[in-house]
C-alpha positions in Angstrom: 0.0 0.0 0.0 1.5 3.3 -1.1 2.4 5.6 1.7 -0.8 5.1 3.8 -0.9 7.6 6.6 -3.8 7.7 9.2 -3.9 11.0 11.1 -6.3 13.1 13.1 -8.9 14.9 10.9 -9.0 18.6 10.6 -11.6 21.0 9.3 -9.5 21.2 6.1 -10.5 17.5 5.5 -14.2 18.3 5.4 -14.7 18.2 1.7 -13.0 14.8 1.4 -14.9 13.4 4.4 -18.2 14.7 3.0 -17.4 13.1 -0.4 -16.5 9.7 1.1 -19.4 9.7 3.6 -21.9 10.8 0.9 -20.7 7.8 -1.3 -21.7 5.6 1.6 -25.1 7.3 2.0 -25.8 7.0 -1.8 -24.9 3.3 -1.9 -27.5 2.5 0.8 -25.3 -0.4 2.1 -23.6 1.1 5.1 -25.9 3.7 6.9 -29.5 4.5 7.5 -28.7 8.1 6.6 -30.4 9.2 3.3 -29.5 12.9 3.0 -26.0 13.9 1.7 -23.9 16.0 4.1 -22.6 19.4 3.0 -19.0 20.3 3.3 -20.0 23.1 5.8 -21.9 20.6 7.9 -19.0 18.2 8.0 -16.6 21.0 8.8 -18.7 21.9 11.9 -18.9 18.2 12.8 -15.1 17.9 12.7 -14.6 21.1 14.7 -17.1 20.0 17.3 -15.9 16.4 17.7 -14.7 15.6 21.2 -14.1 11.9 20.2 -11.4 10.5 17.9 -11.9 11.4 14.2 -9.2 10.2 11.7 -8.6 10.2 8.0 -6.3 8.0 6.0 -4.2 9.6 3.3 -2.5 7.8 0.3 0.1 10.0 -1.4 -1.5 13.1 0.2 -5.1 12.3 -0.8 -7.7 11.6 1.9 -9.2 8.3 0.9 -10.9 7.2 4.1 -12.4 8.6 7.2 -13.3 7.1 10.6 -14.7 8.4 13.8 -16.0 7.5 17.3 -19.4 8.6 18.3 -20.8 8.6 21.9 -22.6 5.3 22.6 -24.7 7.0 25.3 -24.9 10.4 27.0 -24.9 8.5 30.4 -21.7 9.1 32.3 -21.4 5.4 33.2 -20.9 4.6 29.5 -18.3 7.3 28.8 -15.7 4.7 27.8 -17.9 3.1 25.2 -17.9 4.5 21.7 -19.6 3.6 18.4 -17.0 3.2 15.6 -17.6 4.1 11.9 -15.2 3.7 9.0 -15.8 4.7 5.4 -13.4 4.2 2.5 -13.7 5.9 -0.9 -15.1 3.5 -3.4 -12.1 3.5 -5.7 -9.7 2.7 -2.8 -11.6 -0.3 -1.3 -10.0 -3.7 -1.0 -6.5 -2.4 -0.4 -6.3 -2.7 3.4 -7.0 1.0 4.0 -10.1 0.3 6.0 -8.2 -2.1 8.2 -5.3 0.2 8.8 -7.7 3.1 9.6 -9.8 1.0 12.0 -6.7 -0.1 13.8 -5.5 3.5 14.1 -8.9 4.5 15.3 -8.9 1.8 18.0 -5.4 2.9 19.1 -6.5 6.5 19.3 -9.7 5.6 21.1 -7.7 3.6 23.7 -5.3 6.6 24.2 -8.3 8.8 24.9 -9.6 6.4 27.5 -12.2 4.3 25.6 -12.4 0.7 26.8 -14.9 -0.6 24.2 -15.8 0.1 20.6 -19.1 -0.9 19.1 -20.1 -1.3 15.5 -23.5 -1.5 13.9 -23.4 -3.0 10.4 -26.0 -4.1 7.9 -26.1 -7.9 8.0 -25.9 -7.7 4.2 -22.7 -5.6 4.1 -20.1 -8.4 3.6 -17.1 -6.0 3.2 -17.8 -4.3 6.6 -18.4 -7.6 8.2 -15.0 -8.9 7.0 -13.4 -5.6 8.1 -14.6 -5.9 11.7 -13.6 -9.5 12.0 -10.1 -8.7 10.7 -9.9 -5.9 13.3 -10.7 -8.1 16.3 -14.4 -7.3 16.8 -16.7 -10.1 18.0 -20.3 -10.5 17.0 -22.7 -9.7 19.9 -26.1 -10.2 18.1 -28.5 -9.0 15.5 -31.0 -6.3 15.8 -33.9 -7.5 13.6 -35.8 -4.9 11.6 -33.7 -2.2 13.2 -34.7 0.5 10.7 -36.1 1.1 7.2 -34.1 2.0 4.2 -35.4 2.2 0.6 -38.8 1.0 1.7 -37.6 -2.2 3.4 -36.5 -3.3 6.8 -32.8 -3.8 7.5 -31.3 -6.0 10.1 -28.2 -4.8 11.9 -25.3 -6.8 13.2 -23.9 -5.5 16.5 -20.1 -6.1 17.1 -17.7 -5.0 19.9 -14.0 -4.8 20.5 -12.6 -4.4 23.9 -9.6 -2.1 24.4 -6.9 -1.7 27.1 -7.6 -3.1 30.5 -11.0 -4.4 29.5 -9.4 -6.5 26.8 -6.8 -7.9 29.2 -9.4 -8.8 31.8 -11.7 -10.5 29.3 -8.7 -12.5 27.9 -8.2 -13.9 31.4 -11.8 -14.7 31.9 -12.7 -18.4 31.8 -16.0 -17.9 30.0 
């Protein structure tokens, strides 16, 4: 992979992030969102983010974006985040999503997260392969979790423990 560089996102990345995320919205295979995001909206989102948000560059071009969203506003779940990774369509299948997901997990752990969650359409094989490669485990399936394109979609829930939580779970007999 040519000079892949994951890094923290900045407002200057808003156009690339919007383009990549809007591809995901248009494909109807990765998110329940249906309305494209404007560059200004994404710039505000990046500026306001208090959780890790990264991009991956290849030869200076932003080709993927990933971020952590709050799982819950409740203080007791402050160390749990929902992870999202999007790769530009013409850069998929090259390990960029895996590298970005691993960088995002490392940054999340540095910022005190102990668990990452993912919610994936059960039909999105590429995303399902990605999370398995990155050490997520399947927790269960939310049946008929939402509607998209006039039909119900099921959502696979996955999790990855980080830091001390991962070490404790590894020692657990069950």
